[in-house]
C-alpha positions as CSV (number, residue, x, y, z in Angstrom):
1,M,-4.3,8.2,19.1
2,D,-2.8,8.2,15.6
3,E,-2.7,5.3,13.2
4,A,0.7,4.0,14.2
5,A,-0.1,4.0,17.9
6,F,-3.4,2.2,17.2
7,L,-1.6,-0.4,15.2
8,R,0.8,-1.0,18.0
9,R,-2.1,-1.7,20.4
10,L,-3.7,-4.0,17.8
11,R,-0.5,-6.1,17.7
12,E,-1.0,-6.8,21.4
13,L,-4.3,-8.6,20.6
14,P,-4.5,-12.3,19.8
15,L,-3.5,-12.4,16.1
16,H,-4.1,-15.0,13.4
17,P,-0.9,-16.5,12.0
18,G,-2.0,-15.2,8.6
19,A,-1.9,-11.6,9.9
20,R,1.9,-11.8,9.9
21,G,2.1,-9.4,12.8
22,L,0.0,-6.7,11.0
23,A,3.1,-5.6,9.2
24,D,1.5,-5.8,5.8
25,D,-1.7,-4.7,4.0
26,V,-3.1,-8.2,3.6
27,A,-3.5,-11.4,5.5
28,I,-3.1,-15.0,4.2
29,V,-6.0,-17.2,5.3
30,G,-5.9,-20.7,3.7
31,P,-5.7,-20.3,0.0
32,F,-6.9,-16.7,0.1
33,T,-5.2,-13.3,0.3
34,V,-7.5,-11.1,2.3
35,T,-7.6,-7.3,2.7
36,A,-10.0,-4.6,3.9
37,D,-10.2,-0.9,3.1
38,A,-12.7,1.8,4.0
39,L,-13.4,5.1,2.4
40,V,-14.7,7.9,4.6
41,E,-16.5,10.9,3.2
42,G,-14.5,14.1,3.8
43,I,-11.3,12.0,4.4
44,H,-10.9,9.8,1.4
45,F,-13.3,11.5,-1.0
46,L,-15.2,14.8,-1.3
47,S,-18.9,15.1,-0.8
48,T,-19.0,16.5,-4.4
49,D,-17.3,13.5,-5.9
50,P,-19.8,11.5,-8.1
51,A,-21.2,8.4,-6.4
52,T,-20.2,6.3,-9.5
53,D,-16.5,7.3,-9.0
54,V,-16.6,6.7,-5.3
55,A,-17.7,3.2,-5.9
56,W,-15.0,2.6,-8.5
57,K,-12.4,3.9,-6.1
58,L,-13.6,1.8,-3.2
59,A,-13.2,-1.4,-5.3
60,A,-9.9,-0.2,-6.8
61,V,-8.1,0.6,-3.6
62,N,-8.9,-2.9,-2.2
63,L,-7.9,-4.6,-5.4
64,S,-4.6,-2.6,-5.3
65,D,-3.6,-4.4,-2.1
66,L,-4.2,-7.7,-3.9
67,A,-2.1,-6.5,-6.8
68,A,0.8,-5.9,-4.5
69,K,0.7,-9.6,-3.6
70,G,0.3,-10.8,-7.2
71,A,-3.1,-12.1,-6.4
72,V,-6.0,-12.8,-8.8
73,P,-9.3,-11.2,-7.5
74,E,-11.7,-13.8,-6.1
75,G,-14.4,-11.4,-5.0
76,I,-15.4,-8.7,-2.5
77,V,-17.7,-8.3,0.5
78,L,-19.4,-4.9,0.8
79,A,-20.6,-3.0,3.9
80,Y,-22.8,-0.1,2.7
81,P,-24.8,2.6,4.5
82,L,-28.0,3.4,2.6
83,S,-28.7,7.1,2.4
84,D,-30.0,9.1,-0.6
85,P,-31.7,6.9,-3.2
86,E,-30.1,8.7,-6.2
87,W,-26.6,8.5,-4.6
88,D,-27.1,4.8,-3.8
89,A,-28.2,4.1,-7.4
90,G,-25.1,5.9,-8.8
91,F,-22.9,4.0,-6.4
92,L,-24.3,0.7,-7.6
93,N,-23.7,1.7,-11.2
94,G,-20.1,2.6,-10.5
95,L,-19.5,-0.6,-8.5
96,A,-20.9,-2.7,-11.4
97,E,-18.4,-0.9,-13.8
98,A,-15.4,-1.6,-11.5
99,L,-16.3,-5.2,-10.7
100,T,-16.9,-6.0,-14.4
101,R,-13.6,-4.2,-15.5
102,F,-11.5,-6.1,-12.9
103,A,-13.3,-9.4,-13.2
104,C,-14.1,-9.4,-9.5
105,P,-17.6,-10.6,-8.5
106,L,-19.6,-9.6,-5.4
107,I,-19.7,-12.3,-2.7
108,G,-22.0,-10.6,-0.2
109,G,-22.0,-8.1,2.6
110,D,-24.3,-6.0,4.8
111,T,-26.4,-2.8,4.5
112,V,-27.1,-0.4,7.3
113,S,-29.0,2.9,7.6
114,L,-27.0,6.2,7.6
115,P,-28.2,8.9,10.1
116,P,-29.2,12.1,8.4
117,G,-26.2,14.4,7.8
118,A,-23.6,11.7,8.8
119,P,-20.6,11.2,6.5
120,R,-20.6,8.1,4.5
121,V,-18.3,5.3,5.6
122,L,-17.9,2.6,2.9
123,S,-16.0,-0.6,3.5
124,V,-15.0,-3.6,1.3
125,T,-13.2,-6.8,2.2
126,A,-11.5,-8.3,-0.9
127,F,-10.3,-11.8,-1.4
128,G,-7.6,-13.0,-3.9
129,R,-6.1,-16.3,-4.9
130,D,-2.9,-17.6,-6.4
131,A,-0.8,-15.0,-4.7
132,A,3.0,-15.2,-4.8
133,A,2.7,-12.8,-1.8
134,P,6.0,-11.0,-1.4
135,E,5.9,-9.5,2.1
136,R,6.6,-5.9,2.8
137,S,9.3,-7.0,5.2
138,G,11.3,-9.0,2.6
139,A,13.7,-6.4,1.2
140,R,17.4,-7.1,1.5
141,A,20.4,-4.8,1.8
142,G,21.6,-3.9,-1.7
143,D,18.2,-4.4,-3.3
144,A,17.0,-1.6,-5.6
145,L,13.7,0.2,-5.1
146,W,11.4,0.5,-8.1
147,V,8.0,2.0,-8.8
148,T,5.5,1.4,-11.7
149,G,3.8,4.2,-13.6
150,T,3.9,7.8,-12.5
151,I,3.5,9.5,-9.2
152,G,1.5,12.6,-8.1
153,D,-1.3,12.7,-10.6
154,A,-4.0,11.9,-8.0
155,G,-2.7,14.5,-5.6
156,A,-3.0,17.1,-8.4
157,G,-6.4,15.7,-9.3
158,L,-7.7,16.3,-5.8
159,A,-7.0,20.0,-6.3
160,L,-9.0,19.9,-9.5
161,A,-11.9,18.2,-7.7
162,R,-11.8,21.1,-5.3
163,G,-12.1,23.6,-8.1
164,A,-8.6,24.2,-9.5
165,D,-7.9,24.3,-13.2
166,G,-6.0,21.5,-14.9
167,P,-6.1,18.6,-17.3
168,T,-8.9,16.1,-16.9
169,E,-6.6,13.1,-16.8
170,L,-5.3,14.3,-13.4
171,L,-8.9,14.4,-12.1
172,A,-9.5,10.9,-13.4
173,A,-6.3,9.7,-11.6
174,Y,-7.8,10.8,-8.3
175,R,-11.3,9.6,-8.9
176,R,-10.7,6.4,-10.8
177,P,-7.4,4.8,-9.9
178,V,-6.5,1.5,-11.7
179,P,-5.1,-1.3,-9.6
180,R,-2.0,-2.8,-11.2
181,L,-3.2,-6.3,-11.1
182,S,-1.3,-7.7,-14.2
183,E,1.9,-5.9,-13.2
184,G,1.6,-7.4,-9.7
185,R,1.2,-10.9,-11.0
186,A,4.3,-10.4,-13.2
187,L,6.4,-8.9,-10.3
188,A,5.3,-11.1,-7.4
189,P,7.6,-14.1,-8.2
190,L,10.6,-11.8,-8.5
191,A,10.2,-9.0,-6.0
192,T,11.7,-9.4,-2.5
193,A,9.1,-6.9,-1.1
194,M,6.2,-5.0,-2.5
195,C,3.3,-2.7,-1.5
196,D,1.1,-0.3,-3.3
197,V,1.5,3.5,-3.0
198,S,-1.5,4.6,-1.2
199,D,-0.4,7.1,1.5
200,G,2.5,8.6,-0.4
201,L,5.7,7.4,-2.1
202,L,8.0,8.5,0.7
203,I,6.0,7.2,3.6
204,D,5.4,3.8,1.8
205,A,9.1,3.5,0.9
206,A,9.9,4.1,4.6
207,R,7.4,1.5,5.6
208,I,9.1,-1.2,3.5
209,A,12.5,-0.2,4.9
210,R,11.2,-0.3,8.5
211,A,9.5,-3.6,8.1
212,S,12.6,-5.1,6.5
213,G,14.9,-3.7,9.2
214,L,16.8,-1.6,6.6
215,S,17.3,1.9,5.4
216,V,16.3,3.2,2.0
217,T,17.8,6.0,0.0
218,L,15.4,7.6,-2.5
219,D,16.4,9.9,-5.4
220,L,13.7,12.6,-5.8
221,A,15.0,13.5,-9.3
222,A,14.2,9.9,-10.4
223,V,10.5,10.0,-9.3
224,P,8.5,9.6,-12.5
225,L,6.0,12.2,-13.4
226,S,3.4,12.1,-16.1
227,T,3.5,14.4,-19.1
228,A,0.2,16.0,-17.9
229,L,1.5,16.6,-14.4
230,A,4.8,17.9,-15.5
231,A,3.1,20.4,-17.9
232,H,0.6,21.4,-15.1
233,A,2.8,21.6,-12.1
234,G,6.4,21.6,-13.4
235,T,9.3,19.2,-12.6
236,D,11.3,21.2,-10.1
237,R,12.2,19.9,-6.7
238,A,9.1,21.3,-5.0
239,A,6.8,19.8,-7.6
240,R,8.5,16.4,-7.2
241,L,8.3,16.6,-3.4
242,R,4.6,17.4,-3.6
243,A,4.1,14.4,-5.9
244,A,6.1,12.0,-3.7
245,T,4.1,12.9,-0.5
246,A,0.6,13.3,-2.0
247,G,-0.7,9.7,-2.0
248,D,-3.6,8.0,-3.8
249,D,-1.3,6.8,-6.6
250,Y,-2.0,3.1,-6.3
251,Q,1.2,2.2,-8.2
252,L,3.4,-0.7,-7.1
253,L,6.5,0.0,-5.0
254,F,8.8,-2.9,-5.0
255,A,12.3,-4.2,-4.2
256,L,14.4,-6.3,-6.6
257,P,17.9,-7.7,-6.3
258,P,20.5,-5.2,-7.4
259,H,21.1,-6.5,-11.0
260,A,17.5,-7.7,-11.7
261,A,15.4,-5.9,-14.3
262,P,11.6,-5.8,-13.8
263,P,9.4,-7.6,-16.3
264,V,7.0,-4.6,-16.5
265,P,7.6,-0.9,-17.2
266,A,9.0,0.7,-14.0
267,T,11.5,3.3,-12.7
268,R,14.4,2.7,-10.4
269,I,14.2,5.3,-7.6
270,G,16.3,4.1,-4.7
271,Q,18.3,1.5,-2.9
272,F,18.1,-0.4,0.5
273,A,21.1,-0.7,2.9
274,S,22.0,-2.2,6.2
275,S,20.9,0.7,8.4
276,E,17.7,2.4,9.5
277,G,15.5,5.2,8.2
278,L,14.9,7.1,5.0
279,A,17.5,9.3,3.2
280,L,16.4,11.7,0.4
281,F,18.5,13.0,-2.4
282,D,17.9,15.2,-5.5
283,G,20.5,13.6,-7.8
284,A,23.7,13.9,-5.9
285,D,22.4,16.6,-3.5
286,P,21.2,15.4,0.0
287,L,17.9,16.8,1.1
288,P,16.3,17.3,4.5
289,L,13.2,15.1,5.0
290,P,9.9,17.0,4.8
291,A,7.9,17.3,8.0
292,R,5.2,15.2,6.2
293,L,6.3,12.1,4.4
294,G,2.7,11.2,3.4
295,Y,-0.7,10.7,4.9
296,L,-1.1,9.2,8.4
297,H,-4.6,8.9,9.9
298,A,-5.2,10.4,13.3
299,S,-8.3,10.3,15.4
300,A,-8.3,14.1,15.9
301,K,-7.9,14.9,12.2
302,P,-10.7,17.0,10.9
303,H,-12.7,16.1,7.8
304,G,-11.8,17.6,4.5
305,E,-8.3,16.4,3.6
306,P,-8.9,13.3,1.4
307,S,-5.9,11.0,1.0
308,G,-5.0,7.4,0.7
């Protein structure tokens, strides 16, 4: 059963009203915006990644979901499997760095024992407050699609973590993403829909369109690349397509009314219309959709392909 099929089954269960049909990455429970994300060794991070960086990433990916709702972090709950004392100590150091950097205190959690040789499964539930909470399903026909920052650095950074050569800032983008909390707070009152880019720009854009009952046209030539990635991997069509499907970017992807300008630095990359599906262009040239729009979890997927 893949991720989409599992979610369809979950929607048949009794759902809290704040779950909003499981069509978003967060729930609204009373005054809090709530989200949960897990990192699995061999899927989301490599066994060779430093424990300090894994802890930072675990906090950051959860806070990124809060950023997409314009929420202020209230705190996190941690579920942690104890294993190697040195690794555990490094993890705590990295977690302290992240929670201090993003002003997000620890609320509590649970510890368990990890069987020898088992991959680590790390989980956080994050709570936010004061969210303007634009839903993923709120885009309207004619809205423009925008993205903050640059796309593809983390995908290239994963290759560096596996031993490839390249600039260190790409490796940092993979291991230490930064949730766009301030940008999210500025955008939330204006955006009609918003999510973070975790599984890949194309697949996350398609998810906004599907949830909103619309189509989206995306211009590959407009996808913003960093100077480091452009110098390392080029800017041709193939390089941009790799960047747009790699995932782990944790930028904000959002819809704005057609003549609105975002209050933070961002790049306009597409537009929504009254139809269905995703259409991809390279400037004026229509492109076939790639077989893989981004990362989709599947129960049969082997370990060893980290992604968002």
